[in-house]
C-alpha positions in Angstrom: 127.2 58.2 73.2 127.8 59.5 76.7 129.2 56.9 79.1 127.0 56.5 82.2 128.4 57.8 85.5 129.8 55.0 87.6 127.8 54.0 90.7 130.7 54.8 93.0 130.6 58.4 91.9 127.0 58.7 93.0 127.9 57.1 96.3 130.6 59.7 96.9 128.2 62.5 96.0 125.7 61.1 98.3 128.2 60.9 101.2 129.3 64.5 100.6 125.7 65.7 100.7 125.1 63.8 103.9 128.2 65.3 105.5 127.2 68.8 104.5 123.8 68.3 106.0 125.3 67.0 109.3 127.7 70.0 109.4 124.8 72.5 108.8 122.6 70.9 111.4 125.6 70.8 113.9 126.4 74.4 113.4 122.7 75.3 113.7 122.4 73.4 117.0 125.6 74.9 118.3 124.4 78.4 117.5 121.0 77.9 119.1 122.6 76.4 122.2 125.1 79.2 122.5 122.4 81.8 122.1 120.1 80.2 124.7 122.6 79.1 127.3 125.8 81.2 126.7 124.5 84.4 125.0 127.6 86.3 126.0 129.9 83.6 124.6 130.9 84.4 121.0 127.7 86.3 120.3 129.0 87.5 116.9 129.9 84.0 115.8 126.5 82.8 116.9 124.8 85.6 115.0 126.9 84.8 112.0 125.8 81.2 112.0 122.1 82.2 112.5 122.3 84.6 109.6 124.1 82.1 107.4 121.6 79.4 108.0 118.5 81.6 108.6 116.1 80.0 106.2 117.4 76.4 106.6 117.1 76.7 110.4 113.5 77.9 110.1 112.6 75.0 107.9 114.5 72.6 110.3 112.5 73.8 113.3 109.2 73.8 111.4 109.8 70.2 110.3 109.9 69.3 114.0 106.8 71.4 114.8 108.8 74.0 116.6 107.8 77.6 116.1 110.5 79.0 113.7 110.0 82.5 115.1 112.4 81.5 117.8 115.2 82.1 115.3 114.1 85.7 115.0 113.9 86.1 118.7 117.4 84.7 119.3 118.7 87.0 116.5 117.1 90.1 118.0 118.5 89.2 121.5 122.0 88.7 120.0 121.9 92.0 118.1 120.7 93.8 121.2 123.5 92.3 123.3 126.2 93.1 120.6 125.1 96.7 119.7 123.4 98.0 122.9 126.7 99.5 124.3 127.5 101.2 121.0 123.9 102.5 120.8 124.1 103.8 124.3 127.3 105.8 123.5 125.7 107.8 120.7 124.3 111.3 121.0 120.6 111.0 121.8 119.5 113.6 119.2 121.3 111.6 116.5 119.1 108.6 117.0 116.0 107.4 115.0 113.0 105.4 116.2 111.2 103.1 113.8 107.6 102.2 114.7 105.3 99.9 112.7 102.0 101.3 111.4 100.1 98.5 113.0 100.4 100.2 116.4 98.0 102.9 115.2 94.4 103.1 116.2 91.8 102.1 113.6 90.6 105.7 113.8 94.0 107.2 113.1 93.7 110.4 111.1 97.3 110.6 110.0 98.3 110.9 106.4 101.2 109.0 104.7 104.1 110.8 103.2 106.0 109.0 100.4 109.2 110.3 102.0 108.6 110.4 105.7 106.1 107.6 106.3 103.0 108.1 108.4 102.8 111.6 109.8 101.4 111.3 113.4 99.0 114.2 114.3 99.2 113.4 118.0 95.5 112.7 118.4 96.2 110.5 121.4 94.1 107.5 120.2 97.2 105.3 120.5 100.5 105.3 122.3 102.4 106.7 119.4 101.6 110.3 120.3 103.2 110.1 123.7 106.4 108.5 122.5 106.5 111.0 119.7 106.4 113.9 122.2 109.3 112.4 124.0 111.2 112.0 120.8 110.5 115.7 119.9 111.7 116.7 123.4 115.0 114.8 122.9 115.5 115.7 119.2 115.1 112.0 118.2 113.8 111.4 114.7 110.8 109.1 114.4 109.6 107.1 111.4 106.3 105.3 111.4 107.1 102.9 108.6 104.4 101.4 106.4 107.1 99.0 105.1 110.7 98.0 105.2 111.7 100.3 102.3 111.0 103.3 104.5 113.5 102.0 107.0 116.2 101.7 104.3 115.3 105.2 102.9 115.5 106.8 106.4 118.9 105.2 107.1 120.1 106.4 103.7 118.7 109.9 103.8 118.8 110.9 107.5 122.1 109.1 108.3 121.4 108.6 112.0 124.2 107.6 114.4 122.0 104.9 115.9 118.5 103.4 115.5 115.9 101.7 117.6 113.0 99.6 116.2 109.7 98.2 117.3 108.0 95.4 115.3 107.1 91.8 115.2 109.9 89.3 115.5 110.4 88.6 111.8 110.2 92.3 110.6 112.3 93.6 113.5 115.1 91.0 112.9 115.1 91.8 109.2 115.3 95.6 109.9 118.1 95.1 112.5 120.1 93.0 110.2 119.9 95.6 107.4 120.6 98.6 109.6 123.6 97.1 111.4 125.0 96.0 108.1 125.2 99.7 107.3 127.4 100.2 110.4 124.6 101.8 112.4 124.1 100.3 115.8 120.5 99.3 116.4 118.5 97.8 119.2 114.9 96.7 119.3 111.8 95.9 121.3 109.4 93.2 120.1 105.6 93.8 120.0 103.8 92.3 123.0 100.8 91.6 120.8 101.4 91.0 117.1 99.1 91.1 114.1 98.3 93.4 111.2 96.2 95.9 113.1 95.9 97.2 116.7 99.1 95.7 117.9 100.6 96.4 121.3 104.0 97.1 122.8 105.3 97.8 126.3 105.8 101.6 125.9 107.9 101.7 129.1 110.4 99.2 127.6 110.4 101.3 124.4 111.2 104.6 126.3 113.8 102.9 128.4 115.6 101.4 125.4 115.2 104.6 123.3 116.9 106.8 125.9 119.5 104.2 127.0 122.9 105.6 127.7 126.0 103.4 128.3 128.0 103.9 131.4 131.4 105.3 130.9 
């Protein structure tokens, strides 16, 4: 017969769990405060903490009826601040632009390639055609991605020196985390209107970020 576990052991385990919860919450709050008020102070540490406690922090905010998307927004801002300078130092024609398919018009005639994503025909029914022309002028690759796997494939196959992305907060942060983990500096612009179809973005911000060059 197995001897029952003494009550003091349960008490010790409970105390350890409570201590761990306090540590996690403390680190989360410290990361959020650093990101909001001192974004330039230890940005990599702040990003590390946010990544480490990504899901718990979202659950934590949701529990208090705070929109958890703020975690993605903070992460995007931190990655932009960390990698923008490195991005700006890369050769422009070695960059790649990732756009979400939801920016397309409902009347979009483009076909989807299993390798390249959505192949824009430049019909002018949405803003993609104009930014595609600018990419073509500068020699920048463009990928209108139906999903995250296209981003991974493009990074693997095209091997860009730098990347820029446009998407909703959650998708953009996920893409930026993946791309930067492959030692490719990436910056991003969040959609101004999210949703599954007919989304919107400030194309002026996209062009400015896309062609950004760091000062010497």
